[in-house]
Structure formats: C-alpha cells, structure tokens
C-alpha positions in Angstrom: -32.5 -45.4 58.3 -29.1 -47.1 58.8 -28.5 -44.8 61.9 -31.7 -45.4 63.4 -31.1 -49.2 63.3 -27.8 -49.0 64.8 -28.8 -46.8 67.7 -31.9 -49.0 68.4 -29.9 -52.2 68.3 -27.3 -50.8 70.8 -29.9 -49.7 73.3 -31.5 -53.0 73.1 -28.4 -55.0 73.6 -27.6 -52.9 76.7 -30.9 -53.4 78.3 -30.8 -57.3 77.5 -27.2 -57.3 79.3 -28.5 -55.7 82.4 -31.5 -57.8 82.6 -29.5 -61.0 82.1 -27.0 -59.9 84.9 -29.9 -59.1 87.2 -31.4 -62.4 86.6 -28.3 -64.2 87.5 -27.7 -62.4 90.6 -31.6 -63.0 91.6 -30.9 -66.8 90.8 -27.9 -67.0 93.1 -29.3 -65.0 96.0 -32.7 -64.4 97.2 -33.9 -60.9 96.6 -36.4 -58.9 98.5 -39.5 -57.5 97.0 -38.1 -53.9 97.0 -35.2 -54.8 94.9 -37.3 -56.3 92.3 -39.5 -53.1 92.2 -36.5 -50.9 91.7 -35.1 -53.2 88.7 -38.6 -53.2 87.2 -38.6 -49.4 87.4 -35.3 -49.2 85.8 -36.4 -51.5 83.0 -39.4 -49.4 82.3 -37.3 -46.3 82.4 -34.8 -47.9 79.8 -37.9 -48.8 77.8 -39.2 -45.2 77.9 -35.7 -44.1 76.7 -35.5 -46.5 74.0 -38.8 -45.2 72.7 -37.8 -41.8 73.0 -34.7 -42.6 71.0 -36.8 -44.4 68.4 -39.3 -41.5 68.1 -36.5 -39.1 67.7 -34.8 -41.3 65.2 -38.1 -41.5 63.1 -38.3 -37.8 63.4 -34.9 -37.4 62.1 -35.6 -39.8 59.3 -38.5 -37.9 58.4 -36.7 -34.7 58.4 -33.9 -36.3 56.2 -36.4 -37.7 53.8 -38.1 -34.2 53.4 -34.8 -32.6 52.9 -33.9 -35.2 50.4 -37.0 -34.5 48.5 -36.5 -30.7 48.6 -33.0 -31.2 47.3 -34.1 -33.3 44.5 -36.8 -30.9 43.7 -34.3 -27.9 43.9 -31.8 -30.0 41.7 -34.7 -30.6 39.1 -35.6 -26.8 39.2 -32.0 -26.1 38.7 -31.7 -28.4 35.8 -34.8 -26.9 34.2 -33.4 -23.4 34.9 -30.1 -24.3 33.2 -31.7 -25.8 30.2 -34.1 -22.9 30.0 -31.2 -20.5 30.2 -29.2 -22.5 27.4 -32.2 -22.6 25.1 -32.7 -18.8 25.7 -29.3 -18.0 25.1 -29.3 -20.1 21.8 -32.4 -18.2 20.7 -30.7 -14.8 21.6 -27.8 -15.8 19.5 -30.1 -17.0 16.6 -31.9 -13.6 16.9 -28.7 -11.7 16.9 -27.5 -13.7 13.7 -30.8 -13.1 12.2 -30.7 -9.4 12.9 -27.2 -9.1 11.6 -28.3 -10.9 8.3 -31.1 -8.5 7.9 -28.9 -5.5 8.6 -26.7 -6.7 5.6 -29.5 -6.8 3.2 -30.6 -3.2 4.1 -28.4 -1.5 1.8 -29.2 -3.7 -1.2 -33.0 -3.2 -0.4 -32.6 0.4 -0.1 -30.9 0.8 -3.4 -33.6 -1.4 -5.0 -36.3 0.7 -3.8 -34.5 4.0 -4.8 -33.9 2.5 -8.3 -37.7 1.6 -8.4 -38.5 5.3 -7.5 -38.4 6.8 -11.0 -39.3 10.4 -11.8 -42.0 11.2 -14.3 -40.8 10.5 -17.8 -39.0 13.4 -19.8 -37.9 13.9 -23.2 -34.2 14.1 -21.6 -34.3 10.4 -20.7 -33.2 9.4 -24.1 -31.3 12.4 -25.1 -27.5 12.8 -25.3 -25.6 16.1 -25.6 -22.1 15.9 -26.8 -19.4 18.4 -28.0 -16.1 18.7 -29.6 -13.8 21.6 -30.1 -10.6 22.0 -32.2 -8.3 24.8 -31.2 -4.8 25.9 -31.5 -2.4 28.5 -30.3 0.3 29.0 -33.1 2.7 31.0 -35.3 2.1 31.2 -38.9 4.6 32.3 -41.5 3.0 32.7 -45.1 4.7 34.0 -48.2 3.6 34.4 -51.7 6.6 34.6 -54.3 9.0 35.1 -51.4 7.1 38.1 -49.6 5.4 37.6 -46.2 1.5 37.9 -46.5 -1.5 37.7 -44.4 -2.3 35.8 -42.0 1.3 35.7 -40.7 1.7 36.2 -36.9 0.8 34.8 -33.7 -2.7 34.0 -32.7 -5.4 31.7 -31.2 -7.9 29.9 -33.4 -11.0 27.9 -32.5 -11.2 25.9 -35.8 -14.3 23.9 -35.0 -16.8 23.8 -32.3 -19.4 21.1 -32.4 -22.4 20.8 -30.3 -24.5 17.6 -30.9 -27.8 16.7 -29.7 -29.1 13.2 -30.1 -32.6 12.1 -29.4 -34.1 8.4 -29.3 -37.7 8.1 -29.7 -37.6 4.2 -29.9 -35.5 1.2 -30.9 -36.1 2.3 -34.7 -36.3 6.1 -34.8 -34.1 8.9 -33.5 -33.0 12.3 -34.3 -29.6 14.3 -34.4 -28.9 18.1 -34.5 -25.1 19.1 -34.6 -24.1 22.7 -34.9 -20.6 23.7 -36.3 -19.2 27.0 -35.3 -15.9 28.0 -37.0 -13.5 30.9 -36.4 -10.1 30.7 -38.0 -8.1 33.8 -38.2 -6.1 32.4 -41.4 -9.3 32.7 -43.4 -11.1 35.3 -41.4 -14.2 33.3 -40.9 -16.7 33.3 -38.2 -19.9 31.4 -38.8 -22.4 28.9 -37.3 -23.8 26.0 -39.5 -26.1 23.1 -39.0 -23.4 20.2 -39.6 -26.1 17.6 -39.0 -29.8 17.6 -38.9 -31.6 14.3 -39.6 -34.3 11.7 -38.7 -32.9 8.2 -38.6 -34.8 4.9 -38.9 -32.6 1.9 -37.9 -34.3 -1.1 -39.5 -31.4 -3.5 -38.7 -27.6 -3.5 -38.5 -27.6 -3.9 -42.2 -29.8 -1.1 -43.0 -29.8 2.4 -41.2 -31.4 5.3 -43.1 -31.1 9.0 -42.3 -32.9 11.9 -44.1 -31.5 15.4 -43.7 -27.9 16.6 -43.3 -25.3 13.7 -42.3 -21.9 12.7 -42.6 -20.7 12.1 -46.2 -19.4 8.7 -46.9 -15.8 9.2 -47.5 -14.1 12.2 -45.3 -15.4 11.2 -42.0 -14.5 7.6 -42.4 -10.9 8.8 -43.2 -10.9 11.0 -40.3 -11.6 8.1 -38.0 -8.7 6.0 -39.8 -6.1 8.7 -39.4 -7.2 9.8 -35.9 -5.6 13.4 -36.2 -8.4 15.5 -37.5 -8.0 18.0 -34.9 -4.4 18.8 -36.2 -5.5 18.8 -40.1 -8.2 17.6 -42.4 -7.6 14.7 -44.7 -6.3 15.3 -48.2 -9.7 15.3 -50.0 -11.1 17.8 -47.4 -8.3 20.0 -47.2 -7.8 20.4 -50.9 -11.6 20.9 -51.2 -12.3 17.8 -53.4 -15.2 16.9 -51.1 -17.3 17.8 -48.2 -17.7 16.2 -44.8 -21.5 16.6 -44.7 -24.4 17.1 -47.1 -28.3 17.4 -47.2 -30.0 14.4 -48.8 -30.8 10.7 -48.2 -28.1 8.4 -46.5 -28.0 4.9 -46.0 -25.3 2.6 -44.1 -25.3 -0.8 -43.0 -22.7 -3.8 -41.8 -22.5 -7.4 -42.4 -20.7 -10.3 -40.8 -20.1 -8.5 -37.5 -18.7 -5.5 -39.0 -16.4 -7.1 -41.5 -18.2 -5.6 -44.5 -19.6 -2.1 -44.4 -21.3 0.4 -46.9 -22.4 3.8 -46.9 -24.4 5.6 -49.7 -25.7 8.9 -50.0 -28.0 11.0 -52.5 -27.4 14.6 -51.9 -27.8 17.9 -53.3 -24.1 18.2 -53.9 -23.3 21.6 -52.3 -22.4 20.7 -49.0 -24.0 21.2 -45.5 -23.5 25.0 -45.6 -25.4 25.5 -48.6 -28.7 23.4 -48.8 -30.4 24.0 -52.1 -32.4 22.7 -55.3 -30.9 21.7 -58.4 -31.9 19.8 -61.5 -30.6 16.7 -60.3 -29.0 14.9 -57.4 -25.3 13.7 -56.7 -24.4 10.3 -55.5 -21.5 9.4 -53.0 -20.6 5.8 -51.9 -18.0 3.8 -49.9 -17.5 0.1 -49.5 -14.9 -1.0 -46.8 -13.7 -4.4 -45.5 -12.0 -4.9 -42.0 -10.0 -7.8 -41.7 -8.7 -7.9 -38.1 -6.3 -4.7 -38.1 -6.2 -4.2 -41.9 -8.7 -1.7 -43.4 -9.5 -1.5 -46.9 -11.9 1.0 -48.7 -12.9 2.1 -52.0 -15.4 5.0 -52.7 -16.7 7.3 -55.5 -18.7 10.3 -56.1 -20.4 11.7 -59.2 -22.7 14.7 -59.7 -22.9 18.4 -60.5 -21.9 19.7 -57.1 -25.1 21.8 -56.7 -24.3 24.0 -59.6 -26.9 22.9 -62.1 -29.7 25.1 -60.9 -32.5 26.4 -62.7 -31.9 30.0 -64.0 -28.1 29.6 -64.0 -26.4 31.7 -66.7 -24.6 30.1 -69.8 -22.7 27.9 -70.2 -24.8 26.1 -67.4 -23.0 22.9 -66.1 -21.7 20.8 -68.9 -19.5 18.6 -67.0 -20.2 16.1 -64.3 -17.7 15.9 -61.4 -16.5 12.6 -60.5 -14.1 11.4 -57.8 -12.4 7.9 -57.0 -10.9 7.0 -53.7 -9.0 4.3 -52.3 -7.4 3.6 -49.0 -5.6 0.8 -47.3 -4.5 1.0 -43.4 -3.3 -0.9 -40.5 -5.0 0.1 -37.3 -4.4 -1.1 -33.8 -4.2 0.6 -30.4 -0.7 1.3 -30.4 0.2 1.8 -34.1 -1.6 2.9 -37.3 -0.3 3.4 -40.7 -1.8 4.0 -44.2 -2.0 5.5 -47.5 -5.0 7.1 -49.5 -5.4 7.9 -53.3 -7.9 10.0 -55.2 -8.3 11.1 -58.6 -11.0 13.6 -59.8 -12.4 14.7 -63.2 -13.9 18.2 -63.7 -14.2 18.8 -60.1 -13.3 22.4 -60.6 -14.7 22.5 -64.3 -18.4 21.7 -63.9 -19.3 25.0 -65.3 -16.3 25.5 -67.5 -16.3 24.5 -71.3 -12.9 22.6 -70.9 -12.4 19.4 -69.0 -9.6 18.6 -66.5 -8.4 16.2 -64.1 -6.9 16.1 -60.8 -5.2 13.7 -58.3 -3.3 13.2 -55.0 -2.1 10.8 -52.5 -1.3 10.9 -48.8 0.6 8.7 -46.4 0.0 8.8 -42.5 1.4 7.2 -39.5 0.8 7.5 -35.7 2.9 5.5 -32.9 1.8 5.5 -29.5 5.4 5.0 -27.7 3.8 5.3 -24.2 0.3 5.3 -22.7 -0.5 8.8 -23.1 2.1 9.8 -25.7 2.2 9.4 -29.6 4.3 10.5 -32.6 2.5 11.3 -35.8 3.1 12.4 -39.4 1.1 12.9 -42.6 2.3 13.7 -46.2 -0.1 14.9 -48.8 0.7 15.4 -52.5 -1.9 16.9 -55.0 -1.8 18.0 -58.6 -4.9 20.1 -59.0 -5.0 20.3 -62.7 -3.4 18.1 -65.3 -4.6 19.9 -68.4 -4.8 23.5 -67.8 -1.6 23.8 -65.9 0.0 20.5 -64.9 3.1 22.1 -63.3 1.1 23.2 -60.3 1.8 21.0 -57.5 1.2 20.9 -53.7 3.4 19.4 -51.2 2.0 19.3 -47.6 3.2 17.6 -44.4 2.9 17.8 -40.7 4.3 16.1 -37.7 4.7 16.3 -34.0 4.1 14.6 -30.8 0.8 14.4 -28.9 -0.2 14.1 -25.1 -3.6 12.8 -23.9 -4.0 13.5 -20.1 -7.4 12.3 -20.0 -9.7 10.5 -22.3 -11.5 13.5 -23.5 -8.3 15.8 -24.0 -5.7 15.7 -26.7 -2.6 18.2 -26.9 -0.3 18.1 -29.8 3.0 20.2 -30.6 2.8 20.3 -34.3 4.8 21.8 -37.3 2.9 22.1 -40.7 4.5 23.1 -43.9 2.6 23.7 -47.3 4.4 24.6 -50.6 2.7 25.4 -53.7 4.7 25.4 -57.0 3.8 27.4 -60.1 0.5 28.7 -58.9 -2.2 28.9 -56.2 -4.4 26.5 -54.4 -7.5 27.3 -52.2 -7.1 25.0 -49.1 -8.5 24.6 -45.7 -5.7 27.0 -44.3 -6.7 29.7 -47.0 -5.3 30.6 -50.5 -1.7 29.5 -50.7 0.9 30.2 -53.7 1.6 32.8 -56.3 2.8 33.3 -59.8 5.9 31.5 -58.9 5.4 29.7 -55.7 3.8 30.2 -52.2 4.5 28.7 -48.7 2.8 28.3 -45.5 4.5 27.3 -42.1 3.0 26.8 -39.1 4.1 25.8 -35.6 1.9 25.6 -32.2 -0.1 23.7 -30.0 -3.2 22.0 -31.1 -5.8 20.8 -28.9 -9.1 18.6 -29.1 -11.8 18.6 -26.3 -14.6 16.2 -26.6 -17.4 15.0 -24.3 
C-alpha cells in the first residue's frame, strides 16, 4: 500500500506541474484552439496512464495480500506440522521406553509362569535319598604274643555303606529307612542290615517320637562331637560296650533354642542287627547342655542286653548290665577337644554267675590349621574286667592329617595302634591280644563320601 501511494502521488504531482505551466503560458500569450485541444488530449492521456498505474498497483496489492495470506497459512501449517512431529516423536520415545520396560519384565514373568506349572504330585516330592560310605586302603600288621597273625597284609575295605530314604508325609509324620552294608577284611564280614527303620511323629521341638530302629542316645551323639567316625569308632562302640542303633521306642527334644537336649530310648537291647523279643526292655538315655562352644553330656544304660529270653537255658540272666557315660568338649569350626568317660557293670556278665565291672576313658582333638586341612588324634584306654582279670588293659590311639577337597569328601592319612596286655579283647577291628599281649598296627588312607 505504501508503494501504491508513492507512485500515485508522483504521477499526480507531475500532471499538476505540467498543467500549471501550460496555464501560465496561456495567460501570457493567446493560444489557438488547436493548441488547447492538444493539451487536453495530453491531460486525458495522462489521466488514463494514472488510472492504469492505479489499477496495476491495486492488482499488485491484491497479489501481495494473497501471497501474505498464503505465507501465513503455510507458516501455520508448518508450525502445526512441527508440533505434530514433536508430539509424535515424544509418543514414539515413550512407546520405546514402555516396550523396553515390558521386555525387562519378561524373564521374571516367564519364571513365575514356569514355577506355577507344577507336575502332578508324586511321593518323591517329599522324599530325600542320602548316603555315606567309609572306606580305606591300608596295611595291617597284627601280632599275638609276638607272632604275626591274620588279617595282616594290604587291602581295601568298605567299612560302612549307608543308604537312607527319608519321606515326609506332613508336618507331623515322616518315616526313615537306612540300610547298612559292611565289609571288612579284618573281621571277614560281609552283610546287609537295616540300621534304621522307623515312623516319626514330631509333636514339637520338645517332643519327637520314633517307633522302630533308630539311633541310640549315646554313640551317635559322640560321633558328631568327635567328627572322625570314618576313621574309628568312639570308645564305647569300638570296645562293644554299646550299640549305635536299636529297635524300640525313641523320644528326643530340645529346649531354650537347643541349649538343653534329651534323648531317651526303650529298646530290646540286642542292637539293630538282632531284633527280638525278651522278657523285659532296656532303657538308655542322654541329657546334654550346649553353652556356646562348650558341650556337656551325661548318659546311662540299664537292661539285660536282649539276653533274657523265654526258653534260655540256665543260668538265665541273673545280672543287669548298666553303663554310665560322661563327656565334656569344646567344639567350634576350627578346633575341637574333649574327653569321655564310661564305666559299666556286668556288661559281659549278664548270663554269668559272677559279677564284674569295666571302665575306660578317651581324649580327642582336631585342629583345622587351614580351610581344607586338619590334624587330629584320639587316645582310648579300657580296663574290660576289674574282678576276673584286672591286669588286662587296652591302650589304643590314632593320629593323622585330613584333607577335604569338597564338602562331601574327606580323605585322611592315618596311623592306628592298639596294644592289649595280659589277655584279649573283641574290638571293632577284630579280636586283639594273646595270653601275654597282642598288637594291632594299621597305616593307610581313610575316606568318607557323603551325599
């Protein structure tokens, strides 16, 4: 519009100047009619040109306005397109983030869904199978009155192989069956027994009852304290003044978070290898206290050892076998040391006329000097008879170093020596001794495998 006004103003000014000049000339001099006509024609021509220019300017202004409107419309559309693109990009980014978050949850969802897919219930769901094997590769030198006797020599023995099956019916009832396979060249024994076979009812931590063959209260407890059962039995078991399992009714419990514990068994007395009926029952019990790392225990046994049976020939079973046990030990993850004492009356004289008394003690220690290595030692002394032949003595010891490459395997390099003076004793390693004395020396590698 400013351009149009300027052009129009310039043209008009020129016309007025020309008109004024012509009027001045006409005033000074007389003009002829032809001159006036020519001037009028010029003025009309100028007016036409001015009108033409005005029309052109109007047309240009209209075009400029249309172009401006189109530009504004295009700018608006561009702004809208930009805003739409920005919103679309944000939406796309949000969609990508949402998709990524969903992808991260897929493994957990799959795991949850897989866990939710359970096979049909089976009796194996609550069944555990376990095992333990004691074996050794060793050299034995046994002498009686200085003469070398069997089973001297080199050989491989599987002393024990236990296979256990434990099934849980519910939170109260469960059952266990454990087999005991034994082969030892020292005693020429190959046999398969039921070591455990019982039904259990757990009323609470303070009262757990088993009916059948189960661990006796004392010997398995001492095996856990010493920690070297795969090398040798504890003193009561090695010299046969007790059994590790028996048939009957068993009850255990613990109080005050395991500080106080008890174990009582009413059994037939002949051991797990010989289930039988007799005129009465035997009773064995144990009470122990755990004070941090200090373990204190007392135990006892009384009964006929399964020898008071109907139809037994005279003299019957005039005596009752009794045994008293006591133990004190310090046990932690790196070091354990302790001592055990027992005394028994008429243990080997239930069916004899004469009475007798036996006693013994042991000391044991284990030191884990490295994460997988330990030094150990065990000494046992027994006087099997104080009345008939009090001079008979049993001095036994073992020592060695053990290595545990994994949690389920133990290997030990062991030396054992047992010396019987003035007689013979039936031990877990066979009958050792002689009229004067007898010795048993063994050196080898002893192993324990458990799962």
